[in-house]
KEZA-163806 format. One record per residue (C-alpha): residue number from 0; x, y, z. Coordinates in Angstrom, 1 decimal. Layout:
REM residues N
ATOM  num  X  Y  Z
ATOM  NUM  X  Y  Z
...
REM end
This chain:
REM residues 85
ATOM  num  X  Y  Z
ATOM  0  14.3  -1.1  -8.5
ATOM  1  11.1  0.5  -9.4
ATOM  2  11.1  3.9  -11.0
ATOM  3  8.4  5.2  -8.6
ATOM  4  9.8  6.5  -5.3
ATOM  5  7.3  7.5  -2.7
ATOM  6  7.9  10.5  -0.4
ATOM  7  5.8  9.7  2.7
ATOM  8  6.0  13.4  3.8
ATOM  9  3.5  14.3  1.0
ATOM  10  0.8  12.2  2.7
ATOM  11  1.2  13.4  6.2
ATOM  12  -1.6  15.5  7.7
ATOM  13  0.8  17.1  10.2
ATOM  14  4.5  16.8  11.1
ATOM  15  4.3  13.8  13.4
ATOM  16  1.6  11.9  11.5
ATOM  17  2.7  8.3  11.1
ATOM  18  -0.6  6.4  11.5
ATOM  19  -3.2  8.0  9.3
ATOM  20  -4.6  5.7  6.6
ATOM  21  -3.0  7.8  3.8
ATOM  22  0.5  7.5  5.3
ATOM  23  0.0  3.7  5.9
ATOM  24  -1.2  3.2  2.3
ATOM  25  1.9  5.1  1.0
ATOM  26  4.2  3.0  3.2
ATOM  27  2.5  -0.2  2.2
ATOM  28  2.8  0.8  -1.5
ATOM  29  6.5  1.3  -1.1
ATOM  30  7.0  -2.1  0.6
ATOM  31  4.8  -3.8  -2.1
ATOM  32  7.0  -2.3  -4.8
ATOM  33  10.1  -3.4  -3.1
ATOM  34  8.8  -7.0  -2.7
ATOM  35  7.6  -7.0  -6.3
ATOM  36  11.1  -6.2  -7.5
ATOM  37  12.5  -8.8  -5.2
ATOM  38  10.1  -11.5  -6.5
ATOM  39  10.9  -10.7  -10.2
ATOM  40  14.5  -11.9  -9.4
ATOM  41  13.7  -14.6  -6.9
ATOM  42  10.7  -16.4  -8.4
ATOM  43  10.7  -19.3  -6.0
ATOM  44  10.7  -17.3  -2.8
ATOM  45  7.3  -18.4  -1.6
ATOM  46  7.4  -16.9  1.9
ATOM  47  8.0  -13.4  0.4
ATOM  48  5.2  -13.9  -2.1
ATOM  49  2.9  -14.8  0.8
ATOM  50  4.0  -11.6  2.7
ATOM  51  3.4  -9.6  -0.5
ATOM  52  -0.2  -10.9  -0.7
ATOM  53  -0.8  -10.0  2.9
ATOM  54  0.5  -6.5  2.3
ATOM  55  -1.7  -6.1  -0.8
ATOM  56  -4.8  -7.2  1.2
ATOM  57  -4.0  -4.8  4.0
ATOM  58  -3.6  -1.9  1.6
ATOM  59  -6.8  -2.8  -0.1
ATOM  60  -8.7  -2.7  3.2
ATOM  61  -7.2  0.7  4.0
ATOM  62  -8.1  2.0  0.5
ATOM  63  -11.7  0.8  1.0
ATOM  64  -11.8  2.6  4.4
ATOM  65  -10.5  5.8  2.8
ATOM  66  -13.0  5.6  0.0
ATOM  67  -15.9  5.2  2.4
ATOM  68  -14.6  8.1  4.5
ATOM  69  -13.6  10.6  1.9
ATOM  70  -13.9  9.9  -1.9
ATOM  71  -11.8  12.9  -2.8
ATOM  72  -8.8  11.8  -0.7
ATOM  73  -9.2  8.3  -2.1
ATOM  74  -9.0  9.5  -5.7
ATOM  75  -6.0  11.7  -4.9
ATOM  76  -4.2  8.7  -3.4
ATOM  77  -4.9  6.6  -6.4
ATOM  78  -3.6  9.3  -8.7
ATOM  79  -0.5  10.2  -6.7
ATOM  80  0.6  6.6  -6.0
ATOM  81  -0.3  5.6  -9.6
ATOM  82  -2.6  2.8  -8.4
ATOM  83  -5.4  1.5  -10.7
ATOM  84  -8.8  0.5  -9.4
REM end
């Protein structure tokens, strides 16, 4: 497994926050890491690779939205999730 574990609670705006862009990006990043590890072992799993690409595209759109809305939050997300852009 990946050495980066994501604590979704760090990205919540309030206790019951499950839908904000920041939380969704953190959840997608966790799923992307899991699928990346899976695909390193199962190289011929094409359906999982397709799903991974869809998740990456969705995360990219949410990151673009966050950058448009609040540059500071965007930079914080990149740093805390160790994403490069």
